[in-house]
C-alpha positions in Angstrom: -42.9 -19.3 -99.4 -40.1 -18.6 -101.8 -37.7 -15.7 -101.0 -35.6 -14.1 -103.6 -31.9 -13.6 -102.8 -30.6 -10.4 -104.3 -27.2 -8.7 -104.7 -26.8 -6.1 -101.9 -26.5 -2.4 -102.7 -23.1 -1.8 -104.2 -21.1 1.4 -103.3 -21.4 4.3 -105.8 -17.8 3.7 -107.0 -18.5 0.1 -107.8 -20.3 -0.6 -111.0 -20.7 -4.4 -110.7 -19.5 -7.4 -108.8 -18.6 -11.1 -109.3 -20.0 -14.2 -107.6 -17.0 -15.5 -105.7 -18.1 -18.6 -103.7 -21.4 -20.3 -103.0 -21.3 -21.8 -99.5 -24.6 -23.6 -100.1 -26.0 -25.7 -103.0 -29.6 -26.3 -104.1 -31.3 -28.6 -101.7 -29.1 -27.6 -98.7 -30.7 -26.6 -95.5 -29.8 -23.1 -94.3 -30.4 -21.2 -91.1 -31.2 -17.5 -90.7 -28.1 -15.2 -91.0 -26.0 -18.1 -92.3 -23.7 -17.0 -95.1 -25.0 -18.2 -98.5 -22.6 -16.6 -100.9 -19.6 -14.3 -101.1 -19.7 -11.5 -103.7 -16.4 -9.9 -104.7 -16.2 -6.3 -105.8 -13.2 -4.2 -106.9 -12.5 -3.3 -103.3 -14.1 -5.7 -100.8 -15.9 -9.1 -100.5 -19.5 -8.9 -99.5 -21.2 -11.7 -97.6 -24.9 -12.4 -98.3 -26.7 -14.0 -95.4 -29.9 -16.1 -95.4 -32.9 -14.0 -94.6 -34.7 -16.9 -93.0 -34.5 -20.6 -92.2 -35.3 -23.0 -95.0 -33.8 -24.7 -98.0 -31.9 -23.2 -100.9 -34.2 -23.8 -103.8 -32.2 -22.7 -106.8 -29.0 -20.8 -107.8 -29.6 -18.3 -110.6 -26.1 -17.0 -111.0 -23.2 -19.4 -110.7 -19.7 -18.7 -109.4 -17.8 -16.3 -111.7 -20.9 -14.6 -113.0 -20.9 -10.8 -113.1 -23.9 -9.3 -111.3 -25.3 -5.8 -110.6 -26.9 -4.3 -107.5 -30.2 -5.8 -106.6 -29.9 -8.6 -109.2 -31.6 -11.9 -108.4 -29.0 -14.6 -107.7 -30.8 -17.4 -105.9 -34.1 -18.5 -104.4 -34.7 -19.7 -100.9 -37.7 -21.8 -99.8 -38.5 -20.5 -96.3 -39.6 -23.1 -93.7 -38.7 -26.1 -95.9 -36.7 -29.0 -94.6 -33.8 -30.6 -96.4 -34.8 -33.7 -98.3 -38.2 -32.4 -99.4 -38.4 -32.0 -103.2 -38.0 -28.4 -104.3 -39.3 -27.0 -107.6 -36.0 -27.5 -109.4 -35.5 -31.0 -108.0 -39.1 -32.0 -109.0 -38.4 -30.8 -112.5 -35.1 -32.5 -112.8 -36.6 -35.8 -111.5 -39.0 -36.0 -114.4 -37.9 -38.3 -117.1 -36.1 -36.6 -119.9 -37.2 -37.0 -123.6 -34.2 -39.3 -124.3 -35.1 -41.6 -121.3 -38.8 -41.7 -122.4 -37.6 -42.5 -126.0 -35.4 -45.4 -124.7 -38.2 -46.7 -122.6 -40.5 -46.7 -125.6 -38.0 -48.6 -127.6 -37.4 -51.2 -124.9 -41.2 -51.8 -124.8 -41.4 -52.0 -128.6 -42.3 -55.4 -129.8 -39.4 -57.5 -131.1 -41.6 -58.3 -134.1 -40.2 -55.1 -135.7 -36.7 -56.7 -135.7 -35.5 -59.3 -138.2 -34.3 -62.7 -136.8 -30.7 -61.9 -137.7 -30.8 -58.6 -135.8 -32.4 -60.3 -132.8 -29.7 -63.0 -132.8 -26.9 -60.4 -133.0 -28.4 -58.4 -130.1 -28.7 -61.6 -128.0 -25.1 -62.7 -128.7 -23.7 -59.4 -127.6 -26.1 -58.8 -124.7 -27.5 -55.7 -126.3 -30.9 -54.1 -126.0 -32.8 -52.7 -128.9 -32.7 -49.3 -127.2 -28.9 -49.3 -127.2 -28.7 -49.2 -131.0 -29.7 -46.3 -133.2 -31.8 -47.6 -136.1 -31.4 -46.2 -139.6 -33.9 -48.3 -141.4 -37.4 -47.5 -142.5 -39.3 -46.0 -139.7 -36.2 -46.1 -137.5 -35.9 -49.9 -137.5 -32.6 -51.5 -136.6 -30.7 -53.2 -139.3 -27.8 -55.6 -139.1 -25.5 -52.8 -140.3 -26.6 -50.7 -137.4 -25.7 -53.4 -134.9 -22.3 -53.9 -136.6 -21.6 -50.2 -136.5 -22.5 -50.0 -132.9 -20.2 -52.9 -132.0 -17.3 -51.4 -134.0 -17.7 -48.0 -132.3 -17.9 -49.7 -128.9 -14.6 -51.6 -129.5 -12.8 -48.6 -130.9 -13.4 -46.5 -127.7 -11.1 -48.5 -125.4 -8.3 -48.6 -128.0 -8.5 -44.8 -128.4 -8.3 -44.3 -124.7 -5.3 -46.6 -124.4 -3.5 -44.8 -127.2 -4.2 -41.4 -125.6 -2.9 -42.7 -122.3 0.3 -43.9 -124.0 0.9 -40.5 -125.6 0.2 -38.6 -122.4 2.2 -40.9 -120.1 5.7 -39.4 -120.7 4.4 -35.8 -119.9 2.0 -36.7 -117.0 4.2 -34.9 -114.5 4.2 -31.6 -116.5 0.8 -30.2 -115.6 -0.7 -26.8 -115.7 -3.5 -25.2 -113.8 -5.5 -22.3 -115.2 -7.8 -20.2 -113.0 -9.6 -17.0 -113.7 -8.0 -13.8 -112.2 -10.1 -12.5 -109.3 -11.7 -9.2 -109.6 -9.5 -7.8 -106.8 -6.4 -9.0 -108.5 -7.5 -7.5 -111.8 -8.2 -4.2 -110.1 -4.8 -4.2 -108.4 -3.1 -5.0 -111.7 -4.9 -2.2 -113.5 -4.2 0.4 -110.8 -0.5 -0.5 -110.7 -0.2 -0.3 -114.5 -2.0 3.0 -114.4 0.5 4.3 -111.8 3.4 3.3 -113.9 2.0 4.9 -117.1 0.4 8.0 -115.7 3.0 9.2 -113.1 6.5 10.5 -113.3 7.6 8.0 -110.6 11.1 8.1 -109.0 12.4 6.4 -105.9 14.9 7.7 -103.4 16.6 5.5 -100.7 18.1 6.0 -97.3 18.9 3.8 -94.3 18.0 4.0 -90.6 19.6 2.6 -87.5 16.8 0.8 -85.7 18.8 0.2 -82.4 17.3 3.1 -80.5 13.7 2.0 -81.2 14.6 -1.7 -80.5 16.1 -0.7 -77.1 13.0 1.5 -76.4 10.7 -1.4 -77.2 12.7 -3.9 -75.1 12.6 -1.5 -72.1 8.9 -0.6 -72.2 7.1 -3.3 -74.2 5.8 -5.2 -71.1 4.6 -2.1 -69.3 3.0 -0.9 -72.6 1.1 -4.1 -73.1 0.0 -4.2 -69.5 -1.3 -0.6 -69.7 -2.9 -0.6 -73.1 -3.7 -4.3 -73.7 -1.8 -4.3 -77.0 1.7 -5.0 -78.1 4.2 -2.2 -79.0 5.3 -2.9 -82.5 7.4 -1.0 -85.1 4.5 0.2 -87.2 3.3 2.7 -84.6 6.8 4.4 -84.8 6.6 4.4 -88.6 3.2 5.9 -88.6 4.1 8.6 -86.1 7.3 9.5 -88.0 5.5 9.6 -91.3 2.7 11.8 -89.9 5.2 14.3 -88.5 7.1 14.3 -91.8 3.9 15.0 -93.7 3.2 18.0 -91.6 6.6 19.4 -92.5 6.3 18.6 -96.2 2.7 19.2 -97.3 3.5 18.5 -101.0 3.9 14.8 -100.1 0.5 14.9 -98.4 -1.1 16.4 -101.6 -2.5 14.9 -104.8 -3.1 16.0 -108.4 -6.7 16.5 -109.6 -6.7 17.5 -113.2 -4.7 20.8 -113.4 -5.1 21.4 -109.7 -3.0 20.4 -106.7 -5.1 19.4 -103.6 -3.4 19.9 -100.3 -4.9 17.8 -97.5 -5.0 19.2 -94.0 -5.7 15.7 -92.5 -3.5 12.7 -92.2 -5.1 9.4 -93.3 -2.4 6.7 -93.8 -3.0 3.6 -96.0 -1.4 0.4 -94.9 -0.5 -2.2 -97.6 -1.9 -5.5 -96.3 -1.4 -8.9 -98.1 -4.6 -11.0 -97.9 -5.4 -14.4 -99.4 -7.4 -12.6 -102.1 -4.7 -10.1 -102.9 -3.1 -6.8 -101.8 -5.4 -4.2 -100.2 -4.7 -0.9 -98.6 -7.0 -0.2 -95.6 -6.8 3.3 -94.2 -6.0 4.4 -90.6 -7.7 7.8 -90.3 -6.6 11.0 -88.4 -3.2 9.6 -87.4 -2.2 13.0 -86.0 -4.7 12.6 -83.2 -3.8 9.0 -82.3 -1.4 7.8 -79.7 1.0 4.8 -80.0 -1.6 2.4 -78.4 -4.4 3.7 -80.7 -2.3 3.2 -83.8 -1.3 -0.3 -82.8 -4.9 -1.3 -82.1 -6.1 0.2 -85.3 -3.5 -1.6 -87.4 -4.2 -4.9 -85.7 -7.9 -4.5 -86.3 -7.4 -3.7 -90.0 -5.0 -6.6 -90.4 -7.5 -9.1 -88.9 -10.3 -7.8 -91.1 -8.1 -8.1 -94.2 -7.0 -11.7 -93.3 -10.6 -12.7 -92.6 -12.1 -10.9 -95.6 -14.2 -8.6 -93.4 -12.9 -5.3 -94.7 -15.7 -2.8 -95.6 -15.7 -0.2 -98.3 -15.3 2.6 -95.8 -12.1 0.9 -94.5 -10.5 1.4 -97.9 -11.8 4.8 -98.8 -9.4 7.8 -98.8 -5.8 7.7 -97.7 -3.2 10.4 -98.5 0.0 8.4 -98.1 0.8 4.6 -98.1 3.2 2.6 -95.9 4.2 -0.9 -97.2 6.3 -3.2 -95.0 8.0 -5.8 -97.2 10.3 -6.5 -94.3 7.8 -8.9 -92.8 8.4 -11.2 -95.8 12.2 -10.8 -95.7 12.6 -8.1 -98.4 15.9 -6.2 -98.0 15.2 -3.5 -100.6 12.4 -2.7 -103.1 11.0 0.1 -105.2 7.3 0.4 -104.2 4.7 1.6 -106.7 2.6 4.7 -105.9 -1.1 4.0 -105.0 -3.0 6.6 -107.1 -4.2 9.3 -106.6 -1.6 9.6 -103.8 1.7 11.3 -104.5 4.1 9.0 -102.6 4.6 5.7 -100.9 7.1 4.6 -98.2 8.6 1.1 -98.3 10.0 -0.3 -95.1 12.2 -3.4 -95.2 14.0 -6.1 -93.2 16.0 -5.1 -90.2 19.5 -6.6 -90.9 22.6 -6.6 -88.8 25.4 -4.9 -90.7 28.9 -3.5 -89.9 28.6 0.3 -89.8 31.3 3.0 -89.2 30.5 4.9 -85.9 32.9 7.5 -84.8 35.7 6.0 -86.7 35.0 2.5 -85.4 33.1 -0.5 -86.9 30.0 -1.6 -85.0 27.3 -4.2 -85.8 24.0 -2.3 -85.9 20.5 -3.3 -86.9 20.0 -1.4 -90.1 16.9 -1.0 -92.3 16.6 0.5 -95.8 13.9 3.1 -96.5 12.5 3.6 -100.0 10.3 6.5 -101.0 8.6 6.4 -104.4 7.1 9.7 -105.4 5.4 11.5 -108.3 7.9 13.9 -109.7 5.2 16.0 -111.2 4.2 17.2 -107.7 7.2 16.5 -105.5 10.7 17.8 -106.3 14.0 16.2 -105.2 14.5 18.6 -102.3 11.1 17.7 -100.8 11.5 14.0 -101.3 14.9 13.7 -99.8 14.1 16.1 -97.0 10.9 14.0 -96.2 12.9 10.8 -96.1 15.7 12.3 -94.0 13.1 13.6 -91.5 11.7 10.0 -91.1 15.2 8.7 -90.6 16.0 11.3 -87.9 12.8 10.7 -86.1 13.3 6.9 -86.1 16.9 7.1 -85.0 16.0 9.4 -82.2 12.4 8.6 -81.0 12.5 11.4 -78.4 12.1 13.9 -81.3 8.5 12.5 -81.7 7.7 13.7 -78.2 9.5 17.0 -78.4 8.4 17.9 -81.9 11.9 18.7 -83.1 
């Protein structure tokens, strides 16, 4: 029985998809629930499993093809065993017209060839089927044999000449690959953000020593109690959530001529994956504790790394946090993630000499960068928002006391 493999139902916001990778080829044996193909959409990568045991009979849409929801992409022969001839293999095993033609020529009587032609063919170890005849009724003439020999001898000389020309530049190579659908979507959205928003960036710096001391003091107890590590991101998320409560304009978005104020706090996390940059969303951060935030971030990061993010993991988000510090970035100007109004960039924690009470001290400092849409957020709100985050991070007790 032949089973049709179809594209899964695509989300409403996704018009089409691209065949990313075929993990099986025609004739390969497959098991039920084994991944056959990965289909890439604008947001996530969908895995299509085998519905039954059998052999992949045919691939209808190759890698790189654009497909729609419920479109036929392959055929699976259920219950078959690898090595048995499938329909496609049976058809391909039949002799092609060219092969049949050559076979007919080889069986043709040599009486149709002149003695001179037969002698030339014998001298050069050629068969009559190797030479294309231009004589009456397709018969081979002496000129046909001479032309075939000249063409055959010219080929090695041409290859040698091409090799000599290419030899000096052999080390200067290029590789051209098509842009993935996810990369194209990211590029279009970033370009849209640059062209359609009045984006500005304001900077500040924060002393990370209080948080680092707090982590050093309680990290072992925290991990033992909650079975997860205490990282910096939970402090960032908590500080951002509190600052969003105080500055609702930063938690808003523009919809046409309206401003939409959100009374919930869904934070997007910029995550770098092998396929490109994605921004999964940690929802209702105002209701989460430090341990819940750390677990949620870890789960999203693992999903992103393994390509397991679902569409619902990427939907929504009122504000984005991107941490370029994990790659060593000291300062940057992040680009807004539309339709959001702002994005916060965290950076590398760097020891620097700082003036403290008239004395120079070496402190672990980090730059903060807030990019915002000036159409919605004024300078007072943007600077006040960033200063609030700075104060909360430099004195973590404020997060508990709500001050």
